[in-house]
C-alpha positions as MATLAB code, in Angstrom:
seq = 'MDSTPTDKILGTKKGAIGTLTFNYPEKHNAMSPEMAMAAAAVIKDFEADPAVRVIVLKGAGSKAFVSGGDISQYEKNRATPEQVAAYNAMSSGFRDALNQATKPTIAMIRGYCMGGGLAIALRCDMRICSEDSQFSIPAARLSIGYGADSLAQLVDLVGPSVAKEIMFTARRYTAWEAHRIGLVNHVLQVGMLEPFVQQYADTIADNAPLAIIAAKTVINEYVKDPANRDQARADKAVAACFTSQDYIEGRRAFMEKRKPVWQGK';
ca = [
     -69.870   55.921  -85.428;
     -69.716   55.103  -89.119;
     -72.506   53.150  -90.774;
     -71.405   49.669  -91.901;
     -73.390   46.828  -93.536;
     -73.057   44.624  -90.437;
     -73.011   45.334  -86.716;
     -70.156   42.845  -86.426;
     -67.778   45.572  -87.676;
     -67.650   48.942  -85.928;
     -65.815   52.073  -87.020;
     -65.326   54.923  -84.574;
     -63.318   58.146  -84.610;
     -61.949   59.986  -81.617;
     -59.630   62.879  -82.273;
     -56.966   61.765  -84.729;
     -57.502   58.045  -84.055;
     -59.799   55.863  -86.118;
     -60.654   52.513  -84.486;
     -61.990   49.458  -86.297;
     -63.506   46.886  -83.937;
     -64.226   43.267  -84.876;
     -67.503   42.942  -82.980;
     -68.359   39.237  -82.896;
     -67.202   38.211  -79.404;
     -69.591   35.258  -79.115;
     -67.610   33.624  -81.960;
     -64.235   35.005  -80.816;
     -64.507   37.617  -83.598;
     -64.276   34.982  -86.337;
     -64.390   36.677  -89.736;
     -66.953   36.184  -92.478;
     -66.751   37.649  -96.008;
     -69.516   40.092  -95.066;
     -67.434   41.312  -92.129;
     -64.400   41.657  -94.408;
     -66.390   43.795  -96.847;
     -67.624   46.024  -94.024;
     -64.099   46.298  -92.598;
     -62.773   47.364  -95.998;
     -65.345   50.167  -96.090;
     -64.268   51.371  -92.635;
     -60.574   51.403  -93.578;
     -61.320   53.326  -96.777;
     -63.362   55.862  -94.801;
     -60.502   56.372  -92.325;
     -58.042   56.695  -95.190;
     -60.157   59.388  -96.877;
     -60.705   61.434  -93.699;
     -57.875   63.962  -93.196;
     -58.740   64.218  -89.487;
     -57.768   60.561  -88.983;
     -54.000   60.142  -88.705;
     -53.675   56.703  -87.080;
     -55.806   53.582  -87.503;
     -56.187   51.033  -84.675;
     -57.698   47.575  -85.166;
     -58.981   45.593  -82.178;
     -61.346   42.797  -81.207;
     -64.423   43.171  -79.030;
     -64.366   41.412  -75.671;
     -61.384   39.924  -73.877;
     -61.013   36.562  -75.638;
     -59.817   37.366  -79.139;
     -58.489   39.853  -81.648;
     -59.711   37.681  -84.523;
     -59.742   33.912  -84.073;
     -59.630   33.279  -87.819;
     -62.240   32.631  -90.453;
     -65.723   31.543  -89.423;
     -65.220   27.795  -89.921;
     -68.939   27.162  -89.430;
     -69.430   28.710  -92.884;
     -66.762   26.630  -94.631;
     -69.020   23.671  -95.473;
     -71.522   26.017  -97.089;
     -69.168   28.575  -98.634;
     -65.773   26.878  -99.130;
     -66.620   23.298 -100.102;
     -65.576   23.530 -103.775;
     -62.755   25.331 -105.649;
     -65.332   27.674 -107.154;
     -66.735   28.550 -103.732;
     -63.227   29.082 -102.350;
     -62.472   31.522 -105.184;
     -65.728   33.419 -104.579;
     -65.117   33.472 -100.803;
     -61.586   34.791 -101.273;
     -62.771   37.451 -103.720;
     -65.259   38.765 -101.146;
     -62.534   38.887  -98.505;
     -59.767   40.352 -100.643;
     -61.074   43.913 -100.467;
     -60.186   44.182  -96.789;
     -56.696   42.805  -97.379;
     -56.206   45.265 -100.234;
     -57.529   48.189  -98.154;
     -55.050   47.411  -95.367;
     -52.176   46.937  -97.798;
     -52.947   50.218  -99.553;
     -53.542   52.351  -96.456;
     -51.002   55.173  -96.343;
     -51.752   55.969  -92.698;
     -50.118   54.037  -89.839;
     -52.073   50.962  -88.747;
     -51.780   49.311  -85.336;
     -53.199   45.909  -84.397;
     -54.126   45.919  -80.694;
     -54.249   42.220  -79.854;
     -55.747   40.491  -76.846;
     -56.446   36.775  -76.730;
     -56.640   34.603  -79.831;
     -54.965   35.847  -83.000;
     -55.246   32.855  -85.278;
     -55.175   32.050  -88.973;
     -56.874   34.823  -90.895;
     -56.742   36.950  -87.739;
     -52.960   36.770  -87.727;
     -52.987   37.540  -91.454;
     -54.906   40.742  -90.652;
     -52.469   41.664  -87.881;
     -49.492   41.028  -90.161;
     -50.881   43.507  -92.682;
     -50.824   46.222  -90.025;
     -47.683   48.300  -89.574;
     -47.307   47.391  -85.897;
     -48.679   44.755  -83.545;
     -49.064   45.342  -79.806;
     -50.471   42.563  -77.651;
     -51.382   41.616  -74.105;
     -49.416   38.885  -72.371;
     -52.410   36.505  -72.503;
     -52.472   36.558  -76.321;
     -51.988   33.435  -78.420;
     -50.845   33.220  -82.039;
     -51.232   30.426  -84.559;
     -51.812   29.582  -88.209;
     -53.641   26.221  -88.042;
     -53.884   25.793  -91.826;
     -52.077   22.435  -91.713;
     -54.796   21.080  -89.397;
     -57.519   22.012  -91.914;
     -55.673   21.299  -95.189;
     -55.825   24.989  -96.152;
     -53.211   26.442  -98.493;
     -51.941   30.002  -98.039;
     -50.804   31.887 -101.126;
     -47.751   34.108 -101.472;
     -49.787   37.262 -100.808;
     -50.806   35.855  -97.411;
     -47.393   34.510  -96.398;
     -45.205   37.372  -97.644;
     -45.630   39.496  -94.516;
     -44.970   36.505  -92.262;
     -41.732   35.646  -94.069;
     -40.642   39.301  -94.077;
     -41.117   39.526  -90.294;
     -39.762   36.218  -89.006;
     -37.718   34.826  -91.903;
     -38.339   31.694  -93.987;
     -37.194   29.128  -91.407;
     -39.452   30.355  -88.589;
     -42.304   30.890  -91.062;
     -41.997   27.233  -92.055;
     -42.036   26.208  -88.399;
     -45.227   28.200  -87.820;
     -46.915   26.692  -90.881;
     -45.631   23.112  -90.498;
     -46.360   22.673  -86.780;
     -49.605   24.731  -86.670;
     -48.874   25.162  -82.966;
     -49.825   28.059  -80.741;
     -47.252   30.638  -79.714;
     -47.443   32.643  -76.508;
     -47.189   36.426  -76.526;
     -43.580   36.315  -75.375;
     -42.657   33.723  -78.011;
     -44.313   35.928  -80.617;
     -42.226   38.860  -79.403;
     -39.029   36.788  -79.502;
     -39.522   35.743  -83.120;
     -40.576   39.228  -84.250;
     -44.323   38.799  -84.755;
     -45.209   41.608  -82.318;
     -43.578   44.905  -81.370;
     -44.610   45.055  -77.700;
     -46.167   42.815  -75.025;
     -48.126   44.460  -72.195;
     -49.883   43.388  -69.039;
     -53.590   43.054  -69.768;
     -54.586   46.203  -67.886;
     -51.893   48.249  -69.619;
     -52.704   47.274  -73.210;
     -55.355   49.882  -74.066;
     -53.697   52.878  -72.377;
     -50.349   51.957  -73.936;
     -51.847   51.701  -77.439;
     -53.711   54.977  -76.909;
     -50.514   56.757  -75.903;
     -48.625   55.067  -78.742;
     -51.211   56.186  -81.302;
     -51.334   59.708  -79.846;
     -47.540   59.959  -80.114;
     -47.685   59.045  -83.793;
     -50.625   61.372  -84.430;
     -48.683   64.271  -82.897;
     -45.960   63.922  -85.543;
     -46.018   65.330  -89.059;
     -48.460   63.176  -91.081;
     -46.716   63.668  -94.418;
     -43.393   62.557  -92.934;
     -45.027   59.406  -91.583;
     -46.709   58.668  -94.915;
     -43.350   59.136  -96.640;
     -41.581   56.811  -94.199;
     -44.256   54.135  -94.587;
     -44.203   54.421  -98.376;
     -40.409   54.224  -98.659;
     -40.132   51.271  -96.240;
     -42.954   49.372  -97.953;
     -41.304   49.833 -101.339;
     -37.851   48.944 -100.011;
     -38.908   45.525  -98.702;
     -40.266   44.541 -102.114;
     -38.114   42.746 -104.654;
     -36.105   45.404 -106.526;
     -37.920   44.640 -109.780;
     -41.286   45.361 -108.140;
     -40.395   48.591 -106.337;
     -42.236   51.761 -107.300;
     -39.380   54.189 -106.805;
     -41.334   57.041 -108.330;
     -44.066   56.602 -105.707;
     -41.516   56.653 -102.911;
     -39.753   59.709 -104.327;
     -43.079   61.532 -104.711;
     -43.986   60.902 -101.050;
     -40.610   62.253  -99.897;
     -40.810   65.295 -102.178;
     -44.289   66.092 -100.854;
     -42.772   66.669  -97.406;
     -40.322   69.301  -98.599;
     -42.889   71.237 -100.635;
     -45.539   71.222  -97.904;
     -46.871   73.883  -95.559;
     -46.052   71.464  -92.745;
     -42.341   71.669  -93.606;
     -42.507   75.452  -93.165;
     -44.527   75.039  -89.962;
     -42.049   72.503  -88.561;
     -39.118   74.872  -89.017;
     -41.003   77.837  -87.568;
     -42.228   75.873  -84.558;
     -38.685   74.666  -83.862;
     -37.303   78.194  -83.998;
     -40.167   79.565  -81.886;
     -39.880   76.700  -79.362;
     -43.535   75.716  -79.627;
     -45.521   72.659  -80.610;
     -46.161   72.552  -84.376;
     -49.695   72.549  -85.761;
     -49.745   70.062  -88.615;
     -52.189   70.399  -91.520;
     -51.161   67.334  -93.507;
     -50.520   69.482  -96.559;
];
């Protein structure tokens, strides 16, 4: 287990899977800036470790992935514009770490996935939830404004009209509604969620890591406005596949009818 500044964030590694756990079940895993800073450190550690090929995010307990920000701290820490700016600056490192992660990220969601919790899930590459999950962005009930960096992923996934519905109504969506509008990739029975995500992550980890990094990089650049795309970065990720030892290994393994042994280089 990795050392983090708070026991409310846990980072564990098992084989090729790195798991970040939001460990505050008594508050439905509500996030504080301190938790966000610790979570950023865990993501950066997973990103730097070549043994980790897939990153899974989950909430402790059975009630929530992340229920949002810790509203009990708002009066003390988000009462003025200056405090809001400082609060957001402390939290931005985690958002940036997720956005910049080159490895595949999976949000394993059970229970509440609200507000800032949904924002975290949206920054992951894939979202897999149990059928008892609930999704909401209750900003309109708290007079909270979300900036473009927080709403971009939502609009990209569900489109502007549905994104407006989610923000304007502030209502809760069931797991199956979330699947219908494109918020989540899969919905599982509660008892099947963890084994499904484990198998899903193992399947990804068994594939060539450089090819996955290239696919993620190209797709992430493609969905940006053309003026903001880093084509050179995308081209570099693709070229790295064809000049790698893994490319040679993939061809040899195919010809020899065996499972390839990937090195990630």
